[in-house]
MIFINU-587195 format. One record per residue: residue in three letters; x, y, z of N, C-alpha, C in turn. Coordinates in steps of 0.001 Angstrom, whole numbers, padded with zeros to 6 digits, always signed. Example, Ala and Ser with C-alpha at 12.3 -4.5 7.8 and 13.67 -1.06 7.14 Angstrom:
residues 2
Ala+013190-005690+007800+012300-004500+007800+013200-003300+007800
Ser+012850-002250+007080+013670-001060+007140+012900+000030+007870
END
This chain:
residues 377
Met-080872-018354-067496-079813-017635-066845-080279-017066-065549
Lys-079286-017136-064539-079719-016642-063254-079744-015097-063323
Ala-080712-014618-062627-080829-013154-062545-079712-012463-061739
Arg-079240-011309-062187-078204-010668-061459-078688-009444-060782
Gly-078219-009167-059586-078537-007863-058896-077254-007311-058377
Asp-077331-006255-057662-076168-005541-057043-076070-005886-055617
Gly-076786-006886-055145-076655-007208-053640-075498-008129-053490
Gln-075682-009041-052521-074537-009874-052027-074792-011292-052578
Glu-075311-011389-053722-075471-012724-054378-074068-013342-054582
Arg-073994-014639-054278-072692-015332-054437-072460-015707-055893
Pro-071419-015121-056547-071147-015498-057993-070580-016967-058033
Asp-070885-017670-059149-070223-018906-059423-068728-018638-059705
Leu-068501-017536-060593-067223-017333-061138-066956-015822-061054
Ala-065628-015515-060651-065099-014144-060711-063837-014192-061512
Phe-063724-013216-062449-062538-013034-063236-061923-011752-062872
Leu-060542-011753-062676-059808-010557-062285-058864-010121-063340
Leu-058913-008897-063781-058075-008156-064681-057617-006826-064173
Pro-056523-006308-064555-056069-004946-064223-057111-003948-064812
Ser-057519-004061-066045-058476-003184-066646-059036-003918-067857
Leu-059799-003263-068691-060375-003854-069937-059757-003213-071227
Met-058441-003026-071126-057709-002545-072309-057880-003725-073413
Gly-057624-003353-074645-057919-004244-075777-056934-005351-076056
Gly-056108-005815-075081-054998-006785-075368-055666-008221-075414
Gly-054716-009185-075766-055163-010475-075922-055718-011114-074723
Ala-055087-010840-073559-055595-011440-072222-056949-010976-071899
Glu-057245-009720-072091-058498-009119-071746-059619-009731-072676
Arg-059240-009856-073996-060233-010443-074918-060543-011857-074470
Val-059511-012648-074144-059737-014110-073770-060629-014185-072587
Val-060288-013394-071564-061040-013471-070286-062520-013013-070587
Met-062727-012000-071330-064030-011480-071612-064844-012602-072399
Asp-064243-013221-073337-065008-014277-074105-065317-015406-073169
Leu-064438-015762-072250-064760-016908-071309-065903-016448-070440
Ala-065835-015194-069847-066894-014743-069013-068265-014720-069669
Arg-068276-014209-070869-069569-014147-071512-070142-015528-071843
Glu-069262-016378-072277-069697-017819-072565-070228-018492-071407
Ala-069449-018311-070192-069922-018905-068971-071264-018364-068579
Ala-071470-017050-068639-072741-016466-068332-073839-016928-069251
Arg-073503-017130-070478-074540-017653-071393-074985-019004-071014
Arg-074145-019823-070379-074584-021182-069931-075303-021113-068552
Gly-075493-019954-068029-076339-019826-066777-075510-019635-065559
His-074233-019486-065612-073445-019133-064482-073477-017723-064085
Thr-073409-017461-062809-073367-016086-062406-071853-015630-062328
Val-071590-014465-063033-070190-014175-063308-069991-012720-062976
Asp-068907-012449-062274-068399-011122-061964-067062-010893-062664
Met-066982-009773-063307-065645-009263-063971-065127-008239-063017
Ile-064022-008505-062342-063365-007577-061418-062236-006898-062136
Val-062197-005558-062062-061054-004793-062657-060561-003832-061580
Leu-059215-003617-061657-058655-002663-060693-059238-001246-060930
Asn-059322-000862-062248-059899+000399-062622-060814+000241-063859
Arg-061820+001068-063943-062869+000963-064987-062435+001729-066248
Glu-061617+001052-067105-061154+001761-068263-060840+000698-069296
Gly-060759+001018-070547-060268+000123-071549-061214+000074-072775
Ala-060572-000440-073855-061322-000552-075183-062452-001488-075153
Val-062414-002524-074370-063545-003535-074398-064447-003320-073112
Leu-064429-002164-072585-065335-001921-071413-066789-001969-071902
Asp-067087-001525-073062-068497-001519-073533-068989-002854-073829
Glu-068104-003907-073915-068548-005277-074151-068977-006051-072936
Val-068786-005458-071796-069261-006117-070580-070685-006117-070602
Gly-071357-007254-070292-072817-007325-070401-073112-008797-070600
Gly-074321-009073-071070-074669-010482-071355-074627-011386-070096
Gly-075038-010719-068893-075065-011514-067657-073795-011438-066855
Val-072784-010655-067289-071636-010429-066603-071679-009071-065850
Arg-071357-009173-064504-071482-007911-063709-070080-007384-063521
Leu-069906-006097-063748-068640-005459-063632-068335-004931-062185
Val-067254-005336-061559-066937-004799-060254-065605-004085-060375
Glu-065536-002831-059942-064421-002002-059930-063742-001918-058521
Leu-062460-002195-058428-061819-002038-057132-061307-000707-056868
Lys-061296+000146-057896-060822+001505-057825-059432+001665-057276
Arg-058540+000935-057901-057119+000912-057573-056335+000998-058828
Lys-055234+001887-058885-054484+002054-060022-053510+000852-060297
Arg-053025+000206-059240-051989-000886-059360-052399-002040-058505
Ala-051955-003158-058924-052164-004428-058141-051529-004384-056801
Ala-050350-003649-056710-049601-003599-055493-050447-002894-054317
Val-051414-002207-054608-052071-001499-053599-053567-001967-053474
Ala-053905-003031-054174-055297-003451-054351-055685-004700-053401
Leu-054759-005112-052631-055004-006347-051802-056168-006082-050844
Pro-056278-004969-050079-057425-004812-049134-058725-004760-049855
Ala-058728-004109-051030-060065-003996-051806-060450-005362-052331
Leu-059470-006224-052782-059860-007497-053352-060264-008424-052154
Val-059579-008408-051035-060057-009199-049944-061421-008818-049442
Ala-061717-007455-049386-063054-007108-049028-064087-007624-049951
Tyr-063796-007543-051381-064774-008148-052309-064960-009637-052086
Leu-063846-010373-051836-063972-011823-051778-064775-012149-050444
Arg-064536-011408-049429-065297-011660-048097-066712-011296-048233
Arg-067112-010353-049011-068528-009871-049102-069237-010806-050188
Tyr-068631-011018-051313-069447-011796-052245-069214-013303-052350
Arg-068005-013711-051796-067693-015141-051671-067806-015907-052986
Pro-067188-015539-054122-067314-016280-055329-066733-017740-055140
Arg-067329-018657-055858-066941-020004-055732-065493-020182-056210
Val-065089-019392-057187-063779-019520-057818-063403-018169-058360
Leu-062065-017866-058278-061530-016684-058839-060466-017059-059899
Leu-060629-016655-061161-059701-016861-062245-058951-015614-062431
Thr-057638-015594-062448-056906-014427-062695-055789-014661-063780
Thr-055488-013575-064475-054358-013692-065442-053545-012438-065413
Leu-052371-012501-065947-051268-011424-065902-050621-011381-064588
Glu-049323-011432-064616-048475-011749-063440-048799-010920-062193
His-048984-009596-062249-049151-008906-061058-050488-009181-060403
Thr-051546-009323-061265-052823-009698-060602-052885-011089-060264
Asn-052085-012058-060850-051998-013369-060428-051481-013460-058952
Val-050340-012755-058733-049783-012670-057300-050784-012145-056340
Leu-051387-011002-056743-052470-010367-055883-053474-011378-055433
Ala-054032-012082-056494-055158-013013-056280-054754-014158-055388
Val-053622-014660-055593-053195-015860-054780-053016-015413-053318
Val-052418-014216-053065-052302-013804-051725-053596-013546-051075
Ala-054519-012863-051832-055851-012672-051304-056611-014026-051003
Gly-056339-015035-051765-056912-016319-051610-056417-016986-050323
Arg-055147-016663-049986-054640-017271-048651-055246-016670-047503
Leu-055772-015399-047741-056388-014670-046578-057872-014965-046441
Val-058434-015355-047554-059947-015696-047632-060004-017059-048124
Arg-059954-018057-047193-059844-019455-047560-060981-020092-048206
Ser-062084-019388-048266-063305-020053-048822-063315-019980-050320
Val-062398-019242-050973-062424-019019-052438-061309-019814-053066
Arg-061736-020617-054119-060772-021338-054981-060090-020342-055978
Val-058789-020331-055976-058074-019389-056893-057366-020201-057960
Val-057582-019832-059168-056991-020504-060294-056223-019463-061123
Val-054926-019703-061391-054116-018726-062075-053935-019187-063532
Arg-054075-018201-064399-053893-018440-065871-052605-017719-066264
Glu-051623-018390-066968-050368-017777-067326-050300-017903-068936
Ala-050002-016734-069595-050036-016667-070954-048693-016391-071686
Asn-047668-016292-070927-046286-016080-071455-045292-016858-070755
Thr-044135-017183-071486-043091-017842-070948-042431-016868-069840
Val-042066-017494-068756-041703-016744-067560-040435-015839-067849
Ser-039341-016478-068429-038130-015742-068614-038171-014504-069522
Glu-039086-014643-070533-039178-013493-071458-040071-012391-070993
Asp-041002-012786-070050-041930-011751-069532-041591-011107-068312
Thr-040425-011494-067767-039949-010961-066479-038533-010535-066477
Lys-038156-009728-067421-036848-009276-067597-036480-008072-066752
Gly-035323-007731-066436-034890-006527-065741-035077-006759-064182
Pro-034556-005825-063351-034672-005950-061940-036079-006055-061483
Lys-037090-005247-062009-038449-005352-061593-039077-006675-061998
Gly-038725-007067-063210-039199-008384-063716-038734-009545-062855
Arg-037438-009509-062437-036899-010574-061626-037593-010606-060200
Ala-037963-009420-059705-038671-009380-058463-040047-009970-058587
Val-040723-009725-059724-042030-010314-060022-041923-011816-060164
Arg-040881-012260-060827-040637-013744-061011-040515-014447-059672
Glu-039793-013776-058723-039613-014327-057388-040901-014463-056666
Leu-041732-013385-056826-043053-013400-056246-043905-014630-056767
Met-043869-014667-058180-044500-015782-058732-044095-017174-058233
Arg-042697-017324-058140-042235-018555-057599-042720-018870-056194
Leu-042840-017866-055351-043274-018074-054040-044844-018224-053928
Thr-045557-017629-054779-047046-017673-054558-047807-018590-055519
Tyr-047290-018851-056657-048089-019818-057622-048340-021240-056995
Arg-047508-021583-056124-047681-022945-055599-048863-022920-054580
Trp-049343-021752-054226-050564-021678-053359-051854-021792-054154
Ala-051768-021518-055404-052981-021567-056249-053555-022961-056324
His-054941-023059-056298-055567-024328-056414-055315-025009-057752
Ala-055095-024276-058787-054705-024794-060112-053975-023721-060864
Val-053119-024114-061835-052398-023246-062686-052661-023727-064055
Ile-053101-022807-064892-053453-023029-066356-052431-022276-067198
Ala-051861-023040-068225-050949-022434-069139-051596-022540-070547
Val-051292-021544-071375-052004-021497-072640-051369-022361-073733
Ser-050165-022927-073408-049501-023807-074365-048519-024681-073646
Arg-048071-025736-074341-047081-026635-073594-045817-025923-073370
Gly-045400-024983-074136-044145-024189-073911-044265-023365-072692
Val-045396-022738-072500-045603-021889-071255-045620-022898-070067
Ala-046251-024038-070137-046333-024983-068998-044867-025444-068669
Ala-044043-025737-069667-042678-026127-069363-041946-025005-068729
Ser-042133-023713-069110-041524-022555-068469-041887-022466-067051
Leu-043201-022598-066735-043654-022499-065342-043048-023579-064462
Glu-042999-024714-064922-042487-025850-064223-040976-025671-064061
Gly-040265-025356-065099-038803-025219-065015-038321-023986-064276
Glu-038985-022842-064451-038430-021579-063886-039059-021156-062578
Leu-040260-021763-062344-040886-021442-060987-040858-022573-059993
Gly-040304-023787-060444-040300-024846-059531-041485-025519-059296
Leu-042576-025379-060142-043833-026224-060037-043534-027633-060420
Ser-044283-028528-059773-044007-029958-059982-044214-030295-061482
Pro-043299-031239-062004-043513-031636-063453-044878-032188-063686
Gly-045573-031825-064688-046889-032289-064940-048023-031648-064208
Ser-047549-030610-063335-048587-030046-062470-049485-028927-063077
Val-048974-028425-064273-049739-027349-064908-050695-027842-065990
Thr-051911-027400-065942-052863-027806-066939-052790-026892-068161
Val-052694-027520-069285-052668-026840-070563-053982-026631-071230
Ile-054423-025464-071392-055677-025130-072095-055438-024055-073076
Ala-055744-024166-074317-055459-023158-075331-056418-022036-075207
Asn-056117-020873-075783-057021-019778-075701-058248-019950-076559
Pro-059421-019485-076066-060690-019573-076894-060830-018456-077789
Val-060048-018381-078842-059946-017224-079736-060631-017316-081075
Val-061233-018511-081312-062019-018710-082593-063444-018582-082052
Thr-063993-017387-082272-065346-017033-081709-066226-016543-082822
Pro-067561-016470-082661-068442-015812-083623-067979-014357-083946
Arg-067505-013667-082939-067005-012277-083215-065911-012247-084271
Val-065060-013297-084212-063894-013324-085196-064432-013684-086568
Met-065257-014770-086591-065740-015267-087979-066653-014256-088539
Asp-067556-013665-087848-068427-012612-088361-067602-011320-088767
Gly-066657-010969-087950-065857-009782-088308-065096-010035-089587
Ala-064681-011186-089904-063989-011437-091108-064813-011199-092373
Arg-066130-011370-092237-067035-011144-093331-067495-009790-093458
Glu-067210-008898-092592-067620-007540-092677-066836-006803-093725
Pro-067464-005802-094443-066737-005073-095397-065575-004252-094893
Leu-064561-004126-095614-063453-003350-095192-063200-002062-096115
Asp-063383-000907-095420-063361+000282-096228-061891+000854-096106
His-061065+000312-096938-059597+000792-096848-059134+000735-098315
Pro-058615+001793-098911-058184+001746-100297-057115+000750-100613
Trp-056288+000375-099728-055186-000528-100061-055699-001985-100211
Phe-056942-002248-099690-057519-003533-099790-058500-003643-100961
Ala-058601-002701-101727-059546-002754-102865-058998-003686-103970
Leu-059901-004227-104827-059462-005099-105913-058550-004369-106812
Gly-057493-005160-107261-056531-004561-108154-055323-003857-107476
Gln-055383-003727-106166-054286-003152-105451-053173-004176-105160
Pro-051911-003743-104935-050837-004652-104581-051222-005372-103274
Pro-050718-006614-103114-051009-007366-101849-050504-006650-100635
Val-051203-006813-099531-050903-006217-098200-050298-007294-097294
Val-049099-007022-096837-048481-007748-095713-049044-007210-094489
Leu-049589-008057-093563-050243-007530-092390-049620-008070-091076
Gly-049455-007168-090052-049095-007487-088742-050085-006987-087861
Val-050293-007568-086735-051258-007179-085694-050752-007428-084290
Gly-050807-006352-083520-050322-006554-082199-049773-005234-081526
Arg-049429-005305-080291-048900-004128-079560-047535-003699-080171
Leu-047389-002431-080463-046163-001950-081005-044991-001966-079921
Ser-044449-003076-079688-043518-003248-078654-042408-004180-079034
Glu-041320-004178-078259-040099-005019-078667-040529-006494-078843
Gln-041426-006979-077976-041817-008394-078076-042248-008794-079489
Lys-042996-007890-080172-043642-008297-081400-042669-008306-082654
Gly-041485-007740-082547-040509-007830-083542-040943-007156-084894
Phe-041674-006099-084779-042155-005370-086029-041040-004732-086713
Asp-039956-004336-086036-038750-003775-086659-038173-004750-087676
Thr-038066-006027-087236-037585-007019-088171-038610-007256-089354
Leu-039901-007297-089021-040876-007362-090070-040727-006203-091091
Leu-040479-005021-090658-040372-003836-091510-039112-004005-092448
Arg-038000-004458-091822-036810-004649-092643-037015-005767-093661
Ala-037636-006817-093256-037979-007923-094265-038975-007379-095359
Phe-039917-006635-094978-040837-006025-095964-040102-005170-096947
Ala-039089-004377-096466-038290-003488-097381-037608-004318-098436
Ser-037113-005540-098118-036484-006435-099055-037440-006941-100069
Val-038595-007401-099573-039696-007892-100473-040137-006727-101383
His-040369-005611-100794-040860-004485-101573-039983-004025-102734
Ala-038681-004273-102550-037730-003892-103587-037977-004726-104857
Ala-038477-005885-104678-038627-006830-105845-040027-007022-106253
Thr-040969-006753-105283-042353-007205-105534-043292-006035-105094
Pro-044166-005491-105943-045082-004413-105417-045891-004978-104269
Cys-045928-004364-103094-046689-004764-101983-046778-003654-101007
Arg-047573-003785-099952-047655-002828-098909-047631-003466-097531
Leu-047343-002776-096497-047285-003259-095135-048147-002445-094168
Val-049111-003133-093566-050000-002543-092516-049789-003219-091263
Ile-049609-002450-090205-049469-003008-088869-050551-002376-087979
Leu-051423-003235-087471-052497-002757-086616-052135-002787-085143
Gly-052320-001734-084402-052032-001735-083021-051383-000470-082480
Glu-051297-000234-081222-050567+000887-080660-049481+000409-079703
Gly-048603+001298-079358-047532+001002-078393-046310+001880-078487
Pro-045412+001560-077648-044252+002589-077510-043320+002609-078672
Glu-043448+001631-079617-042469+001551-080715-043078+002354-082000
Arg-044134+003011-081877-044804+003645-083019-043808+004592-083777
Asp-043249+005520-082959-042412+006568-083554-041108+005928-084207
Ala-040619+004956-083569-039348+004277-083980-039651+003516-085271
Leu-040831+002925-085341-041205+002219-086639-041390+003179-087714
Gly-042008+004308-087470-042163+005339-088585-040860+005831-089056
Glu-039944+006057-088149-038591+006516-088480-037828+005445-089289
Leu-037952+004232-088976-037272+003161-089603-037870+003018-091055
Ala-039141+003095-091170-039767+003065-092516-039120+004246-093436
Arg-039019+005398-092874-038387+006496-093593-037008+006188-093982
Thr-036223+005619-093116-034808+005257-093346-034710+004180-094433
Leu-035655+003239-094476-035641+002235-095424-036278+002665-096722
Gly-036884+003836-096808-037503+004355-097968-038833+003681-098382
Val-039569+003154-097408-040837+002497-097822-042004+003135-097069
Glu-041842+004414-096619-042910+005057-095808-044192+005233-096673
Gly-043995+005372-097977-045268+005465-098822-046145+004259-098875
Asp-045525+003082-098649-046276+001816-098689-046407+001182-097340
Phe-046262+001935-096346-046330+001475-094873-047302+002313-094096
Ala-048290+001580-093368-049273+002284-092579-049309+001733-091166
Leu-049611+002561-090178-049876+002242-088840-051224+002839-088421
Pro-052292+002146-088734-053670+002768-088520-053987+002906-086992
Gly-053183+002231-086089-053471+002175-084699-054389+001013-084289
Phe-055053+001167-083182-055896+000093-082675-057136+000069-083593
Val-057511-001190-084003-058637-001379-084866-059523-002456-084166
Ala-060787-002088-083890-061704-002999-083228-061966-004290-083955
Asn-061918-004271-085265-062116-005485-086164-060962-005728-087006
Pro-059872-006383-086494-058784-006744-087332-059032-007870-088360
Phe-060121-008554-087984-060424-009776-088698-060677-009621-090215
Ser-061412-008464-090505-061646-008117-091763-060351-007846-092677
Tyr-059373-007264-091991-058016-007136-092605-057333-008489-092805
Met-057424-009350-091761-056850-010709-091915-057383-011480-093051
Ala-058651-011330-093228-059269-012173-094291-058980-011690-095705
Arg-058466-010449-095802-058226-009815-097112-056732-009543-097375
Cys-055858-009825-096493-054429-009512-096673-053810-010617-097623
Gly-052645-010159-098130-051907-011000-099020-051158-012106-098230
Val-050590-011713-097032-050073-012597-096121-050049-011948-094708
Phe-050359-012723-093688-050279-012317-092368-049009-012795-091778
Val-048284-011885-091044-046959-012250-090503-046956-012077-088993
Leu-046577-013150-088249-046285-013035-086855-044737-012999-086677
Ser-044237-011844-086314-042867-011632-086281-042286-011615-084866
Ser-042899-012158-083893-042739-012033-082486-041415-012660-082035
Arg-040803-012028-081043-039561-012569-080490-039937-013615-079319
Trp-041033-013438-078677-041558-014452-077806-043088-014278-077719
Glu-043766-015391-077417-045215-015426-077190-045555-016477-076108
Gly-046796-016544-075759-047286-017649-074937-048095-018611-075880
Leu-049072-018000-076444-049842-018691-077451-050379-017550-078327
Pro-049934-017396-079583-050197-016146-080430-051684-016215-080906
Asn-052487-015450-080217-053979-015433-080673-054117-014931-082081
Val-053420-013937-082408-053599-013328-083776-053258-014333-084867
Leu-052253-015137-084632-051829-016147-085693-052972-017162-085849
Ile-053557-017634-084721-054619-018549-084735-055918-018008-085468
Gln-056145-016674-085223-057294-016049-085781-057117-015800-087245
Ala-055913-015434-087631-055632-015200-089115-055765-016511-089828
Met-055241-017618-089317-055460-018932-090014-056924-019331-090049
Ala-057634-019056-088967-059046-019527-088882-059854-018784-089941
Val-059548-017560-090269-060335-016776-091318-059809-016977-092641
Gly-058841-017757-092948-058361-018220-094192-057150-017464-094721
Ala-056466-016755-093958-055306-015983-094386-054077-016877-094562
Lys-053233-016539-095559-051906-017218-095692-051036-016576-094614
Val-050253-017369-093963-049534-016844-092757-048052-017350-092844
Val-047173-016504-092210-045721-016801-091893-045541-016411-090483
Ala-044752-017159-089757-044503-016920-088386-043065-017247-087962
Thr-042575-016503-086923-041263-016826-086316-041528-018090-085402
Asp-040433-018814-085290-040427-019996-084459-040003-019661-083048
Cys-040766-018654-082440-040383-018178-081147-040912-018971-080032
Arg-040348-018823-078884-040981-019406-077579-042192-018521-077244
Ser-043308-019125-077057-043722-020399-077492-045043-020367-078211
Gly-045460-021271-078864-046780-021288-079502-046811-021470-080929
Pro-046031-020776-081784-046127-020930-083219-045950-022333-083782
Ala-044941-023007-083191-044713-024356-083577-045888-025317-083247
Glu-046544-025051-082181-047733-025832-081645-048892-025569-082639
Val-049112-024253-082950-050202-023785-083780-050114-024331-085209
Thr-048887-024311-085726-048621-024752-087104-048193-026129-087302
Glu-048285-026912-086259-047847-028374-086238-046468-028559-086702
Gly-045583-027743-086103-044144-027819-086407-043728-027244-087728
Gly-044642-026328-088256-044387-025727-089579-045036-026492-090749
Ala-045813-027478-090440-046479-028224-091546-047561-027354-092136
Leu-048184-026424-091319-049332-025694-091831-048943-024336-092302
Ala-047758-023851-091946-047264-022518-092353-045805-022439-092169
Pro-045054-021594-092944-043623-021547-092777-043263-020830-091419
Leu-042250-021515-090759-041645-020954-089598-040278-020576-089829
Val-039876-019367-089427-038515-018820-089602-037862-018485-088200
Pro-036513-018407-088239-035830-018043-086984-036214-016605-086538
Val-036237-016418-085190-036499-015078-084646-035432-014085-085143
Asp-035843-012911-085523-034959-011794-085901-034185-012083-087131
Asp-034520-012984-087942-033822-013315-089253-034645-012672-090330
Glu-034279-011450-090678-035004-010606-091656-034899-011256-093091
Val-033759-011911-093355-033508-012525-094671-034559-013731-094840
Ala-034514-014574-093885-035383-015790-093899-036910-015286-093930
Leu-037231-014326-093192-038510-013753-093094-038962-013130-094443
Ala-038045-012496-095063-038399-011955-096389-038608-013051-097465
Asp-037715-014064-097405-037932-015130-098330-039288-015915-098161
Ala-039617-016048-096801-040870-016775-096557-042072-015876-096963
Ile-041972-014582-096705-043087-013736-097275-043238-013774-098679
Thr-042151-013680-099441-042197-013760-100896-042761-015052-101398
Thr-042325-016191-100811-042869-017463-101230-044356-017631-100901
Thr-044697-017145-099805-046128-017303-099346-047046-016451-100160
Leu-046642-015210-100548-047396-014345-101312-047750-014983-102707
Arg-046829-015766-103243-047016-016402-104492-047755-017764-104394
Gly-047828-018335-103268-048479-019633-103088-049935-019565-102684
Ala-050467-020797-102495-051868-020945-102220-052014-021052-100663
Val-053279-020901-100210-053539-021068-098791-053370-022518-098334
Gln-052708-022788-097311-052499-024164-096810-053828-024601-096139
Ala-054296-025771-096613-055418-026388-096072-055202-026766-094609
Leu-056145-026519-093811-056046-026889-092324-056650-028233-092086
Pro-056312-029063-091105-056981-030227-090679-058355-029878-090240
Glu-059292-030852-090517-060647-030590-090335-061066-030111-088933
Asp-060321-030652-087880-060630-030303-086565-059696-029184-086005
Trp-058934-028514-086783-057957-027640-086350-058618-026443-085497
Ala-059631-025810-086202-060229-024616-085489-060857-025001-084178
Asp-061335-026314-084103-062088-026717-082888-061202-026712-081664
Arg-059852-026709-081835-058881-026673-080760-058872-025329-080050
Tyr-059431-024336-080623-059360-022947-080175-060761-022350-080166
Glu-061860-023131-080339-063266-022613-080410-063708-022377-079053
Val-064448-021219-078921-064728-020745-077558-065643-021682-076725
Thr-066631-022336-077342-067489-023215-076557-066710-024459-076081
Ala-065928-024971-076858-065117-026163-076453-064131-025732-075355
Ile-063457-024685-075457-062414-024223-074552-063067-023858-073215
Thr-064224-023148-073299-064965-022784-072121-065338-023984-071223
Thr-065798-025080-071976-066009-026280-071213-064850-026839-070485
Arg-063681-026749-071129-062448-027290-070496-062127-026356-069263
Tyr-062248-025091-069496-062011-024118-068269-062888-024465-067172
Leu-064180-024648-067497-065196-024859-066377-064885-026170-065637
Glu-064353-027222-066343-063983-028377-065704-062904-028164-064580
Val-062003-027342-064917-060859-026939-064042-061369-026020-062946
Leu-062148-025078-063326-062485-023975-062353-063556-024564-061344
Leu-064530-025327-061776-065643-025775-060917-065635-027203-060627
Gly-064621-027990-061118-064578-029444-060912-064275-029745-059486
Asp-064755-030868-059063-064421-031285-057647-062948-031764-057498
Ala-062482-032390-058527-061065-032851-058511-060194-031717-058799
Arg-059300-031331-057829-058460-030232-058002-057360-030516-058952
Ala-057095-029585-059916-056015-029850-060799-054647-029882-060125
Pro-053682-030614-060544-052361-030659-059932-051798-029219-059889
Gly-050891-029059-058944-050190-027741-058826-050951-026883-057840
Gly-051852-027509-057124-052597-026666-056072-051736-026363-054785
Thr-052427-026119-053753-051670-025748-052488-050699-026772-052106
Gln-049478-026428-051802-048487-027308-051453-047993-027057-050046
END
């Protein structure tokens, strides 16, 4: 591995994030950065501000660079200054605001190859007046990127259809979410009384407590299942819907068998021991937690939302898919799955999302001489 210093050494790769909060995008980028560094590449992790649940995981050859800006809208001068000083060979960015920032900075610093990663369908992730403004900026700037990567075929179709990118111009690479951290975490002991032997099965959800994740529908479906079958519901995560979910549980009369433990660093031990894992989302790009739950051997149920669950479950062949916001269908699928056996996965299924294989694919796009379609037009 190349030695790192704090001087003006030129990085092979730079990754840009708003912060290191514990969301799916941050985890994916951190895993890519660490694996690239493990292979001997010099890697910088650029953040607007130095905060977040995965801040302590920076290391292993990855250098942290803080721009000391609260928002992407005011970070352009700082990012341009970094690019001119350190001249990374390539800059990979994810999340809409930082994507726009990076592409504009790349237009000003022509020596840097800029690759944009998009993790959600455009229409669902850019609602409201502010969202529409961001979408217009995406439409104007994404065509300047040297390459655009989507996490699923559904996201690629959204980018091409809604941003006007050329058909076939977006490279699809799945998220590298099957990692040693996931598989080792699944084997760690879980000190929670609801998961002890002899306890009723636990229905598990994992994600940000937000409208997108559909946990209100999951809670209503759980109440129906709970009325006929002893079971409990645990949802791991934090977010703006916490109070509303607690109130809904009280209204439904299931508050005694419902828990919101908050953010948990190792959700995989919960996944490995739950009765059924449920993805109740209204939209996704590629649902990392669904992939991880399946990888550690959980029985799963998912909504057939845009986009990802159908791709992950091979059109429902590997797990039940139900319509979005259909609490009756979701309750029926949960009941049936609780009583059934774990669906066997194809032998190569986990390899599609394994960190070493996915990192190789990313490096081909990031550092390859042949520029992926969708570059500067």
